[in-house]
C-alpha positions in Angstrom: -12.1 4.9 13.6 -9.8 2.7 13.2 -8.4 2.0 10.0 -5.9 -1.1 8.0 -4.5 -1.5 12.0 -4.7 -5.3 12.3 -4.1 -8.0 15.9 -2.9 -11.7 14.0 -2.6 -14.2 16.1 0.2 -15.5 14.0 0.4 -19.3 16.4 -3.0 -20.3 14.0 -1.7 -22.1 11.1 -4.4 -20.3 9.1 -3.2 -17.3 9.3 -0.1 -18.6 6.6 -3.2 -17.7 3.8 -3.7 -14.0 5.6 -2.5 -11.9 2.6 -3.6 -8.2 0.7 -1.1 -9.2 -2.1 -1.1 -10.8 -4.0 -5.3 -10.6 -3.9 -6.8 -14.3 -3.6 -7.3 -15.9 -7.1 -10.7 -15.8 -6.7 -11.1 -12.1 -5.9 -12.7 -10.3 -8.6 -14.1 -7.2 -6.9 -12.4 -2.9 -7.2 -9.0 -3.5 -4.8 -9.1 -1.9 -1.0 -6.3 -3.3 1.3 -9.5 -3.9 4.1 -11.7 -5.4 1.3 -8.8 -7.7 0.3 -7.9 -8.6 3.6 -11.5 -9.7 4.5 -11.5 -12.0 1.9 -8.3 -13.3 2.7 -9.7 -13.6 6.3 -12.7 -15.5 4.9 -11.4 -17.7 2.2 -8.4 -18.6 5.4 -11.8 -19.2 8.0 -9.8 -16.6 10.3 -12.6 -15.1 11.7 -12.1 -10.9 12.3 -13.9 -9.1 14.9 -13.4 -5.6 16.4 -11.7 -6.0 20.6 -12.7 -3.0 22.2 -11.9 -4.9 25.6 -8.5 -3.5 26.0 -6.9 -0.6 25.1 -3.8 -1.7 22.2 -2.5 1.7 22.2 -2.8 4.5 19.8 -2.9 5.1 16.1 -1.3 8.7 15.2 -2.7 10.4 12.1 0.1 11.0 9.6 1.4 14.5 8.6 -0.3 16.6 6.5 2.4 17.7 4.0 2.3 21.3 5.2 2.8 20.2 9.0 5.7 20.9 10.3 7.5 18.4 12.9 7.6 21.0 15.7 3.5 20.1 15.4 4.4 16.2 15.1 6.6 17.4 18.1 3.3 18.9 19.7 0.6 16.8 18.7 2.7 13.6 20.3 2.9 15.3 23.5 -0.7 15.7 23.7 -1.3 11.7 22.6 1.4 11.2 25.6 0.0 13.4 28.1 -3.4 11.7 27.1 -1.9 7.8 27.2 -0.7 9.5 31.0 -3.8 10.2 32.4 
């Protein structure tokens, strides 16, 4: 699952209306970053879609509080090995 990662074509003038904060004045639903952004996109007439045709990279998981920097280095090494395979 990809969460909170978007590629936005900033060449389109409609993208100037996109925002997470402050939420659009018509947004009356629970505060959720994805929902606020989707509402903003809909109001700006900017289509959101998932593209699986291209590989754009990796989104590593953040370290848990109890994890060490050494574990982060190991995780990064695994990611690099997978990327280069």
